[in-house]
N, C-alpha and C positions, 0 to 999 in steps of 0.2 A: 313749582312753578309748573303752571295748568299751561297749558297752548290753546289757546283756541284759531281754529279752521272752521271754515265755512264759506257761503256766501249771503250778502247782504239778500234784504228781499228786493232793493232797488236793481242787484248786476242780477237775480234770477226773474225779475219782470222785464229787462230788456231784453233778455234772451229769451223767454218764451214770447215780446213782440216781435223780433226778428222771426222767429219761427214759423209765426202765423201771417210776417208780411210776405217770407217764400214761399208759403203754400199756399197764399192768395195769387201771386205770380204764376207761381208751376201748372196749379188743378187747372184752370184754363186751356194754358198749352198742352197737357198732356190730355182732353178734351179733346182740341181739334188734333192734332197727331194721331188717337182715334180714328176719327171721323176720314182721318182721311187715308191713314190704313183700309179701312172699309171699303173706302171709295174705288181709291186703286186694287183691293182684293175682289170686287164685284167686277171692274170691267176685266181683269185681266182673267178671272175665270169667263168672261162672256167670249174673251179671246181666243183664250185656250178649247174653247168647246167648239168655235167655229174653224180653228186651226186643225182639229182632231177629226172634225166631218171631213175636212176636205185630205187628210191626212187616209183616211180610214176607206174612204170614195176613187183615189187613186190607188192605192194600192190593192184593192178588191173587185176592182173595173165597177163598181153600182155607186147605183146612186144613193146621196141621202139628205135628209132635211133635217135642220135645227131649227125646231120650234120654239116659239116664243110665250110664254104665258101657258106653257104646258107643264104638268095639268092645271098649276095653281097660276095666278098672277106673282110676277119675280121669280119665275122658275121656268129654268127651259131645259131641254133632251135631243140628241141627236138621235133623230127613228132610222131606219132603210127604210128605201121607194121600191115596196117590191112592184109594183110596174100596175097592180090591180087597184084603179079607180076608188075602187069599193072598202079597201082596207085601208090605201092613201089617204084617202079623203074624210075617211069616216069621222063625224065630230068625236069619236069617244076614245080615237086613236092614241091620246096620250097617255091613255090610261092601261094601253096592250103594252108588253113587253114582246116583240121578236126577238129570234137571233140576231143580233146586233146595232139593236137596240141601247142607246145608253140608260145609266142612273137617270134617277133626277137632277139636274144641278139647281144649288138653292142656293140664293145669294146670301152677304152677309145679314146680320140686324137694318132696318133702315136704310139697306141700299135699295133703288128702284131702278128700272130702264124706259124707255121710249125706242120703239122702233119705227116712229113716224108711219105708220098703217099697217106694216109689214107683217104677215102673219108669221111666216118661215122663209129661210135661206136653202135653198136649193142646191147642192153642187151633184156635179155629173162624174163618172169615173173618168174624166180628162181633166176634174180642177175645177169647171167651169160655175160660177155665181150666178144664181139668179135670184129673184125676190118676190114672192107671193104679195100683193098688195102693195107694193115698194117699188124703188127703183133701184137702180146698179148704178154708183155706187152708195152703197148704205150704211147710211149714220145712224148708229146709236150714242143714243144719251144716257149714259148712267149717271146718276143723281145720290147723292146723298146728304142730307141736309141741304144749305144754299151751295154747298161744292159740289161742280160739274166735271165729269172726264167724259170727250168726246170717242167714239169710236169708227171709224169708216172700215166698211170692207166693198175693195174693189172687185168686180169681176173675173179676175185670178185670180181670190182668197187672199191677197196681202191686207193686213190689218195694220192699221196705225193707229195710234192714239195722239189726242189734241188735250190738255188738262184747260178750261175756261177758268181764267181767274172773276 
């Protein structure tokens, strides 16, 4: 006696169809999840840079700047304030590294931010923030596609996040 085992063509087509339906549903969810993750990561990087600058300023009793679009768009750096306007306000300052400067913070791909006209935040050794070209509290709008997250920096350095639906 010979045993016949296996699947019929209809059973195989049903399984392949179900796999196709599940894939069609899950791919957009996966893409949305990755976009949201990139948005949150970018916003947290900006917030962490601001918090780190405040911590360095207070612990070293020295002023620091968080410079936006430094040296390129959607990049930022924390730069020590020397007190010499020729050095601190030099147009090429972002390309120069002094002791105390951070590296370049690059946001994830597709993530951009807008700082409402501010060129940088400056924090004193007492932890007080001012914004050059903007007002305190400063709102940083971080976007990825159509998703947006707002980051608000108060004069005392408190950073709060708001998701925009």
